[in-house]
Each structure stands twice: as C-alpha cells, then as structure tokens.
MARMI-670703 format. One record per residue (C-alpha): x, y, z. Coordinates in steps of 0.1 Angstrom, whole numbers, plus 5000, padded with zeros to 4 digits. Each point is the difference from the previous one (the first is absolute). Layout:
// residues N
XYZ/...
This chain:
// residues 245
500050005000/502850245009/501849934968/496850074980/499550335018/503650094993/499549944963/496850215000/501950285019/502849984974/497750034971/498150295015/503250185009/501349954964/496850144985/500250305023/503650064990/499149984963/497350275004/502450225020/502849954975/497750104971/498950315020/503750095006/500650014962/497050234996/501050215030/503550074985/498550054965/497450245013/497149814984/497050245001/497549725008/501649945034/498850205030/503650075012/503350014981/503450165005/498750324986/496350005010/497950125016/501750335007/499350085037/501650345004/502149885029/503250225004/503049854982/502049965033/497249805016/499449794969/503749924998/500149885036/496949794996/501249844967/503549935014/498449835030/497949784978/503149894980/501849935032/497149795013/500149794968/503749975000/500249905037/497349744996/501349864967/503649975011/499849905037/497449734994/502249854972/503049955022/500949655011/500250095036/496550155000/498649704982/501449765026/498450205028/496850064980/499449634993/499749945037/496750194998/498949954963/500049654986/502949954976/497949914970/498250345000/503050215011/500550134964/496350064994/499850205033/503150204989/498250094967/496950105019/502050245022/501550144968/496550054986/499150195031/503050234997/499250074964/496350065006/501050255027/502250174974/497150014975/497650145025/502250265018/502450114972/500150384996/500450114964/502450284992/498950124965/503050234991/501149884966/503749924994/499649884964/497049934977/500649794969/496449894995/498849994964/503449984984/502449734989/502050035032/496849945020/499449684979/503549885007/499650075037/496749815001/501849714982/502749995027/497450025027/498249704986/503349814994/500950065036/496949845014/500349714975/503649945012/498749995036/497449754991/502349784979/502750015026/497649845026/499349714976/503649954990/500749905036/496849865016/497050234998/497849785022/502649955027/500850375000/496350085007/499449715024/497949764980/502549734997/500649995037/496349945008/499749754972/503049805011/498750005036/496649874988/501749714981/502549955028/502950074976/503350125014/501250334987/502749984973/503450115012/500850354985/502250024969/501950294985/498350014966/500850254974/497449994972/499750264972/500150355017/502049865029/502949924976/500250384994/499250165033/499749865036/496850195008/497950044968/496850045021/501450315015/501350124966/496449974988/498750205029/502650274994/498750034964/496450005011/500450285026/502250234980/498649964964/497150244999/499050264974/498750235028/502350035029/498650205030/501750085032/497949735017/500949744974/503750105004/499849955037/498549664996/502649904974/502950125022/498649855032/499449664984/503450014983/501850065033/498049725016/500949764972/503750085002/499949945038/497949684996/502549864975/502950035026/498049805026/498749754974/503549934987/501249945036/497349735003/501049854967/503649985009/499149845033/497949754980/502249924970/503450125012/502850004975/497749914971/498150325004/503250205005/501249874967/496750084983/500250355015/503550044985/498849914965/496650174998/498950365005/497650105027/497350194980/501550054966/502149764979/503750015006/501750014967/503749904999/502549974973/501049654991/
C-alpha cells in the first residue's frame, strides 16, 4: 500500500512540476495570456523595494534548490521523508519556490533594449527556444525520469534496487559538463525585450547557477573521484573547450 501511495505521489509531483515548468517558460517570455510574468503586471512599486523583493525571491529559490540537492541534506532528510519519494518531494519544494516567484515578483519596466519586430528579435527568440530545448533534451540524455523522481517510486513499487550511478557523457555532455545550465543561461538572457526586471532575473539566476555548479561538482568528484576529475579536465563547463590538436 505504501509503495502504491509513493507511486501516486511521484506521478502527482511530476505533473505539478511540468505545469510549473511550462509556466516558467511563459513567465520569462512575458506571455500575455498569463496573469503574471517577469514584466507584468506593473505595480508601481518603487524600484528600490522591487529590487529587494525580487532578489529575496531569487535567494529563496537558490537556497532551496541548492541546499536540498546536497548529499548531506539528503541523508538527513530521508530520516523524515521515505527515500523513494525524496526526489519528488524536492521537486515539490522547487515548485513552491517558483510559484512564490511568479506570485510575488515585482516587475521593473524600464527598457534596456527592444529588438521586437526585427531580424535581431527573431534571432533572440530562436536562441530563447533553443535554450529551453537544450534544457529538456539534457534531462533525457541522462535520465529524465530519475531526475524528476518517477524512476525511484517505480523501482520501489517493483522492489527493484537502484542502479549504481555511472558517469555517462552522451551527446551534449561530450561538449560541456553542464548543458542543462547552458540552456538556462540562453533562456534567461535571450530576449528581444530586456527590461530592468528581466535583467535582474537573468543576473540573479546566472549567479545562482554558477554557485550551484561549484557545489554540484564537489558532489560529483566525491561520487566519481578521478574519473570526474579527468572529465572536467577534458570538457568545458558551460561552453565547448576548443583546443588545437
């Protein structure tokens, strides 16, 4: 019974995450059909207050997403949360942090550049879409269903032991160590209409990702040791490392 409930919990958590992830794309893209985006609705809040609120929201997301991903936290957390739903629970907390951002974000409408309606704008929209596509493909290149908690609850239901982690390097991972983060960088920065609020979001999330990579790589070195060190020596972090033969 418990394993069946864990499976149901994992499926519901995954569905919620998909909805929140789709909203995140629209939030960053400023889709007019959404009630709130990075640039709407304009609230008239003074810039100083808006900046403090928005930075706080980014910090909440960054703290949750990084701290709960660390191995030490996971070991302590699974004393409370059953191990099969640890990843699903992590994703739900991520959704809460993002929903808080969507609901409380304070737009700052001052325009820094506006390339809408021209060829540059089309190019930037193309890069925006490519960034999200890279993010999605990167999850499947490793193990999408494990990353989002479904494999864990399925394995628990069938009483299958988890497969030992392997350092795999498919496709994008042969070129960069963190293609998922590379995609997010593209998605946050490639916009035909850059406002002060969008810039703050892009800068804040970029800083968070650079910090997250440091801690993530420490965990990977602890897990794979010299194998990951050699991989890190060969492959660039976020962009391909081109060397002369």
